[in-house]
Each structure stands twice: as C-alpha cells, then as structure tokens.
C-alpha positions as CSV (number, residue, x, y, z in Angstrom):
1,M,30.6,102.1,-163.4
2,P,32.8,105.1,-162.9
3,I,36.0,105.7,-164.8
4,L,38.9,104.1,-163.1
5,A,42.1,106.2,-163.6
6,E,45.6,106.3,-162.3
7,Q,48.0,109.3,-162.9
8,E,51.5,107.5,-163.3
9,R,53.5,110.6,-163.8
10,L,53.6,112.3,-160.3
11,V,53.4,115.8,-161.5
12,A,53.0,117.3,-158.1
13,Q,56.7,116.1,-157.3
14,E,58.0,117.7,-160.5
15,S,60.0,121.0,-160.4
16,N,61.6,123.0,-163.2
17,L,64.9,123.9,-161.5
18,I,66.9,125.5,-164.3
19,N,65.3,127.2,-167.4
20,D,67.9,129.4,-169.1
21,P,67.4,130.4,-172.8
22,T,70.7,132.3,-173.0
23,Q,73.2,131.3,-175.6
24,Y,76.7,130.6,-174.3
25,P,79.5,130.2,-177.0
26,Y,83.0,128.8,-176.4
27,N,86.2,128.8,-178.7
28,T,89.1,128.4,-176.6
29,Q,91.5,126.3,-178.8
30,A,92.3,122.7,-177.8
31,A,91.3,123.0,-174.1
32,W,88.2,122.0,-172.2
33,G,86.6,124.9,-170.4
34,T,83.3,125.8,-168.7
35,M,80.7,127.2,-171.2
36,H,78.4,127.9,-168.3
37,D,77.9,126.9,-164.7
38,Y,74.2,126.8,-164.0
39,G,74.6,126.4,-160.2
40,N,73.2,123.8,-157.8
41,V,70.2,121.6,-158.0
42,V,69.0,119.9,-154.8
43,L,67.3,116.5,-154.4
44,A,65.7,115.9,-151.0
45,V,65.3,112.2,-151.9
46,A,66.8,110.0,-154.5
47,G,65.1,110.4,-157.9
48,I,65.1,111.5,-161.5
49,L,66.9,114.6,-162.9
50,L,65.8,115.6,-166.4
51,I,68.2,117.7,-168.7
52,K,67.4,119.2,-172.1
53,L,69.6,121.7,-174.1
54,D,70.2,122.9,-177.7
55,I,73.7,122.4,-179.1
56,L,75.5,123.9,-182.1
57,L,79.0,123.6,-183.7
58,N,80.4,126.1,-186.1
59,G,83.5,124.5,-187.5
60,S,85.1,121.1,-188.0
61,I,85.9,119.7,-184.6
62,G,84.1,120.7,-181.4
63,Y,82.6,118.8,-178.4
64,V,80.2,119.7,-175.6
65,R,79.8,117.7,-172.4
66,V,77.4,118.0,-169.3
67,K,78.7,117.4,-165.8
68,V,76.4,116.8,-162.8
69,G,78.2,117.0,-159.5
70,S,81.5,115.0,-160.0
71,N,80.2,113.0,-162.9
72,Y,80.1,113.7,-166.6
73,V,76.6,112.3,-167.9
74,F,76.4,113.4,-171.6
75,G,78.6,114.7,-174.4
76,L,78.9,114.8,-178.3
77,E,80.2,116.5,-181.1
78,P,77.3,118.8,-182.3
79,T,76.1,119.4,-185.9
80,G,76.0,122.7,-187.7
81,V,72.6,123.7,-186.6
82,Y,71.1,123.9,-183.2
83,T,69.7,120.6,-182.2
84,S,67.9,119.6,-179.1
85,Y,69.2,116.9,-176.8
86,G,68.0,115.3,-173.6
87,L,68.5,112.7,-171.0
88,A,67.2,111.4,-167.7
89,I,69.5,110.2,-164.9
90,W,68.9,108.9,-161.4
91,L,70.6,110.7,-158.5
92,A,70.9,110.0,-154.9
93,A,69.6,112.7,-152.5
94,G,72.0,115.7,-152.3
95,T,73.2,118.8,-153.9
96,Y,74.8,118.8,-157.4
97,D,76.5,121.6,-159.4
98,V,75.3,121.4,-163.1
99,K,77.6,122.8,-165.7
100,V,78.4,122.4,-169.4
101,E,81.9,122.3,-170.8
102,G,83.2,123.0,-174.4
103,Y,86.1,122.0,-176.6
104,V,87.2,123.1,-180.0
105,S,90.4,122.2,-182.0
106,S,90.8,125.8,-183.3
107,A,89.9,129.2,-182.1
108,A,88.2,129.6,-185.6
109,Y,85.6,127.1,-184.5
110,T,82.8,127.8,-181.9
111,V,80.5,125.4,-179.9
112,A,77.4,127.0,-178.5
113,I,74.5,126.0,-176.1
114,K,71.1,127.6,-175.3
115,N,67.7,126.8,-173.9
116,F,69.1,124.7,-171.1
117,Q,66.6,123.2,-168.7
118,A,67.0,120.8,-165.7
119,G,64.3,119.6,-163.4
120,L,63.0,116.8,-161.2
121,S,60.6,114.1,-162.4
122,A,58.9,111.2,-160.6
123,F,56.6,108.1,-161.5
124,N,54.8,105.3,-159.8
125,D,56.9,102.2,-159.7
126,Q,60.2,103.9,-160.5
127,Q,63.5,102.2,-159.5
128,G,66.9,103.6,-160.1
129,A,70.7,103.2,-159.7
130,S,72.4,106.6,-159.2
131,V,75.1,108.0,-161.4
132,R,78.4,106.2,-160.6
133,T,81.7,105.1,-162.2
134,Y,80.8,101.6,-163.6
135,S,82.5,98.7,-161.8
136,T,80.3,95.7,-161.9
137,G,76.8,94.6,-163.0
138,I,73.7,96.6,-161.7
139,A,70.6,94.7,-160.8
140,L,67.1,96.3,-160.6
141,T,63.7,94.9,-160.0
142,V,60.3,96.6,-160.6
143,A,57.6,94.9,-158.6
144,N,54.4,93.6,-160.1
145,R,51.0,95.1,-159.1
146,N,47.5,95.7,-160.4
147,T,46.6,98.9,-162.1
148,P,43.0,100.1,-163.1
149,V,43.5,98.6,-166.6
150,G,45.4,95.4,-165.5
151,A,48.6,94.1,-164.0
152,L,51.9,95.5,-164.8
153,Q,53.7,93.5,-167.5
154,K,56.9,95.3,-168.7
155,A,59.3,98.1,-167.4
156,T,61.6,100.1,-169.4
157,Y,65.2,100.0,-168.3
158,L,66.7,103.4,-169.5
159,V,70.5,103.4,-169.3
160,Q,72.7,106.6,-169.8
161,C,76.4,106.4,-170.2
162,F,79.3,108.5,-170.6
163,A,82.9,107.2,-171.4
164,S,86.4,108.3,-172.1
165,T,89.9,106.7,-172.6
166,A,92.9,108.7,-171.8
167,G,95.0,109.4,-174.9
168,G,92.5,107.5,-177.3
169,E,89.2,107.6,-178.9
170,T,86.2,105.9,-177.3
171,N,83.3,104.2,-179.2
172,F,80.0,102.6,-178.0
173,E,79.4,99.2,-179.7
174,N,76.2,97.7,-181.0
175,I,75.8,94.0,-181.7
176,D,78.5,92.6,-184.0
177,D,80.6,95.7,-183.7
178,N,84.4,95.6,-183.0
179,L,85.5,99.2,-182.4
180,T,88.5,100.9,-181.0
181,N,88.1,101.1,-177.1
182,G,84.6,99.9,-177.6
183,V,82.1,99.9,-174.9
184,S,79.0,97.5,-175.1
185,I,76.0,96.7,-173.0
186,S,74.2,93.6,-172.0
187,V,71.1,92.8,-170.0
188,D,70.9,89.5,-168.3
189,A,74.0,88.4,-170.2
190,A,72.5,89.2,-173.7
191,Q,74.1,92.0,-175.6
192,I,71.7,94.8,-176.7
193,S,72.3,97.8,-179.0
194,W,72.3,101.4,-178.0
195,D,69.5,103.7,-179.1
196,E,71.8,106.7,-179.3
197,R,75.6,106.8,-179.7
198,N,77.8,109.9,-179.7
199,Q,81.3,108.6,-180.5
200,D,84.6,110.2,-179.4
201,A,86.4,109.9,-182.9
202,D,88.9,112.8,-182.2
203,A,90.1,111.3,-178.7
204,V,89.1,114.4,-176.6
205,G,87.5,112.4,-173.7
206,C,83.8,112.7,-174.7
207,A,81.5,109.8,-175.7
208,S,78.0,109.1,-174.5
209,A,75.2,106.8,-175.3
210,K,71.7,105.8,-174.1
211,T,69.5,102.8,-174.6
212,A,66.0,101.8,-173.3
213,G,64.8,98.2,-173.3
214,S,61.5,96.6,-172.2
215,F,61.8,93.8,-169.6
216,A,59.4,91.8,-167.5
217,V,58.3,93.2,-164.1
218,G,58.5,91.0,-160.9
219,S,62.0,89.8,-162.0
220,S,65.6,91.2,-161.3
221,H,67.4,92.3,-164.5
222,T,71.1,93.0,-164.5
223,V,72.8,95.6,-166.7
224,T,76.4,94.8,-167.5
225,I,79.0,97.0,-169.3
226,S,81.8,95.4,-171.3
227,K,85.0,97.4,-172.2
228,R,87.7,96.4,-174.8
229,N,90.3,98.6,-173.0
230,A,90.3,98.2,-169.1
231,S,91.4,101.8,-168.8
232,T,88.2,103.2,-170.4
233,A,86.3,105.0,-167.7
234,V,82.5,104.7,-167.8
235,T,79.9,106.5,-165.9
236,I,76.4,105.0,-165.8
237,S,72.9,105.7,-164.6
238,I,69.9,103.4,-164.7
239,I,66.2,104.1,-164.3
240,A,63.6,101.2,-164.4
241,C,60.0,102.2,-164.8
242,P,56.9,100.8,-166.7
243,W,55.8,104.4,-167.7
244,I,58.9,105.4,-169.6
245,L,58.7,105.0,-173.3
246,P,61.4,103.1,-175.1
247,N,62.1,103.0,-178.9
248,V,61.0,99.4,-179.1
249,V,57.5,97.9,-178.7
250,H,56.6,98.2,-175.0
251,I,53.7,96.7,-173.3
252,P,53.5,98.2,-169.8
253,V,50.4,96.5,-168.6
254,N,48.4,93.3,-169.3
255,I,45.1,94.9,-170.1
256,Y,42.2,93.1,-168.2
257,F,38.7,94.7,-168.0
258,S,35.3,93.9,-169.1
259,Q,34.3,93.6,-172.7
260,G,32.8,96.8,-174.1
261,S,34.9,99.1,-171.9
262,T,36.9,102.2,-173.1
263,L,40.7,102.3,-172.6
264,Y,42.5,105.6,-172.1
265,C,46.2,106.3,-172.3
266,I,47.9,109.7,-172.3
267,L,51.4,110.0,-173.5
268,E,53.4,113.1,-172.8
269,P,56.8,114.7,-173.6
270,W,59.4,113.8,-170.9
271,F,63.1,114.8,-171.5
272,L,62.3,115.5,-175.2
273,N,59.0,115.9,-177.2
274,P,59.4,113.1,-179.7
275,A,56.7,111.4,-181.8
276,K,55.0,108.9,-179.5
277,F,52.8,106.0,-180.4
278,A,50.0,104.2,-178.6
279,G,47.9,101.4,-180.1
280,V,45.8,98.3,-179.3
281,G,46.6,95.1,-181.3
282,V,49.5,92.7,-181.7
283,I,52.5,92.5,-184.1
284,H,51.1,89.7,-186.5
285,G,52.9,86.7,-187.7
286,V,53.3,88.4,-191.1
287,T,53.2,92.2,-190.5
288,F,52.2,94.8,-193.0
289,G,52.8,97.7,-190.5
290,V,50.7,99.8,-188.2
291,A,47.6,99.7,-190.3
292,D,47.5,95.8,-190.1
293,D,48.8,95.2,-186.6
294,Y,46.7,97.7,-184.7
295,Y,42.8,97.9,-184.5
296,N,43.3,101.5,-183.3
297,S,46.4,103.7,-182.9
298,L,47.5,107.3,-182.4
299,S,50.8,109.0,-182.7
300,G,52.2,112.4,-182.5
301,A,54.3,115.0,-180.6
302,D,53.0,116.9,-177.6
303,L,50.3,115.2,-175.6
304,V,48.8,112.2,-177.3
305,N,45.3,111.3,-175.9
306,F,44.6,107.7,-177.0
307,T,41.3,106.2,-176.4
308,Y,39.6,103.0,-177.7
309,M,36.3,101.4,-177.0
310,M,36.9,97.6,-177.0
311,D,33.5,96.4,-178.0
312,I,34.1,94.1,-180.8
313,I,37.9,93.5,-180.3
314,D,38.5,90.8,-177.5
315,V,40.3,92.5,-174.6
316,S,42.1,89.3,-173.5
317,N,43.5,88.8,-177.0
318,N,45.2,92.2,-177.6
319,N,47.7,94.4,-176.1
320,L,48.3,98.0,-175.3
321,I,51.6,98.8,-177.1
322,V,53.4,102.1,-176.8
323,Y,56.7,103.6,-177.6
324,G,58.7,106.8,-178.3
325,L,62.0,107.4,-176.4
326,G,62.1,110.7,-174.7
327,G,58.4,110.5,-173.8
328,C,56.4,108.8,-171.1
329,I,52.9,107.6,-170.1
330,G,51.2,110.2,-167.9
331,V,47.8,108.6,-167.3
332,I,46.0,105.3,-167.9
333,A,42.3,104.6,-167.3
334,V,39.3,102.5,-168.1
335,D,35.7,103.5,-168.5
336,A,34.5,99.9,-167.4
337,R,31.2,98.6,-168.6
C-alpha cells in the first residue's frame, strides 16, 4: 500500500509579515512609550498571528508590552539577558497596527527589543476566538474526523491573556493561589494552571499569561476567566486545534491502522523552537519515566522526524503522545501494511 500522509500545517497559507532584527532601546523614566511601531499586518480572513521577539532589561524595574490593533496581548518584566518570547493569537479579518511599548522606573535603566517577527499561520481543524476584552465564558468546538492514522481524539486549547488593574498590581493565579488582583482560568468549570505567568508586581499595567490544555474533540469546551477585582481588565485570545503542542501529554489522534505499519509524525517549531517530544506508548500505572512508558520516542528542537514500525507493539493498545509548547505537528502519515 502507498504511504497515507496529511500535512496538518497549511504552510502555503503562511506568511512572514515582519522580520526586523534591529535593536530598539527605551529609557524614558516612569512613562510608557513606543519602542517601535512595526506598521500594519493584514488578515484577509480570520486566523492565527504569530509573534516572536527578544527582550532585555538593564536595570531594576522595566517592562515591555506588545499591542496589536487596539489590544495589548503580551507583556512582562524582562531579565538581564536577551531572552526569546513568543505567542500565538487569533484575529478577525482586518488590518492591525503592531507596536511594542516600554516602561522603566528610572532613566538609568533601559529595556530593549530585537529580532521581532510576526506572521500568519494556519492548520487543518483550527478554531478560534479573536482577541477581545473578556466579558463572559467563551466556547469552542473542534469537530471530529478521520485522518490517515486514525480519528481525531484531542485538541489543544491555547489561551493568551493580558491583564491590568488601574492603580494596582495584577497577578495570574494557579490552582490554590490567592493573589492580589488575581486572575484565574477554568475550562468547563474546572480551574487549571497557567503554563506561563508574567506578573505585574510593580503596578505598571503589564501582566500576561498563557496556558495550553488538551481536551476531547467533538464536544464544546468553555473557557472562563475569574477576577478577584472586578475592575481588572483582561484581554483574551483562544485557539483550539489538535496540531498545536501543549506542555502536557497530548493525544491528537486515536491511532488505528494495520499491524506492522510504520507511523510518521513530524514536529516543527511554531512561535518558538522548544524541545518537542513524540512517542508511542502509554503512561503506565507506576511510571519510571520516558524509558519505561514509551516503546519508541524522539525529542529535540528544530524539526523532529519521529517514525516507528509497529510490528510487535499492538496498535490498538497504544497512543501517539506529543508535547512541547511553542511547537506544532506539521505532518502525520502511515506506511500501511
């Protein structure tokens, strides 16, 4: 039989819209200001905008935030070395100005950015809720369907938030936290923790967070934000897609093909280039880690080309498991026997 393959990342629809390596510093004391305005990006249809940039702080108190159109989507207090950050947001069709703003508490301090990129991305089976000021729960459903290696099983729900509280600090809360002006997240009425939290400990109006959870396809899942202070403003974007990698164990498809076939799965960098993992197996009742739980696995940065011939290991008794927030599945395939 021929190889049955499906490219889940729709690379023909991708476009690198902004790619500026220039360093832009900012050191105006105690005032937010524009570090650089990168101009407009245009989405002909609703979809995903990726952003990646390197940020640095020289000094004690300084913050950087990213604005897309009229909404802030990301912000943090950087470290003392250039560090790469990335995000993915869902936008409605339209034209959006993209700019980065900075803040320092003293003119002796400097925040700086460089290597800014923004571009369009698309996948099969994607759903989204465009960037907005949060007001009520948001429900999304990823429909079930068959792929060359089996039916879809779970989709990643990627949530990106920005928050600020006038005159006060803002903090994103994980399970069991009780923080000043706390902001927490629940899916289907069950609280989950954030994968990334950038708190606003200095009350300058700049906190952000993201999380990515794995939830069953074919059912509606509702994302709810809770605020300890009703005056805290939260901006939110949600992308739901089986081919986005979370940081938790993710089973995008229920593998189903003839015994003795070879499974293929290509993992790719997406908004960042993290270590990504793909393996065939299950998390055992008592686990001793990857070497015990997976009959074959592969991990690494850049492109990860995972293959495994399932001749001895029972196809119906195992899972394809992937993870690595910031990355995605580009291709799945099976050489059916």
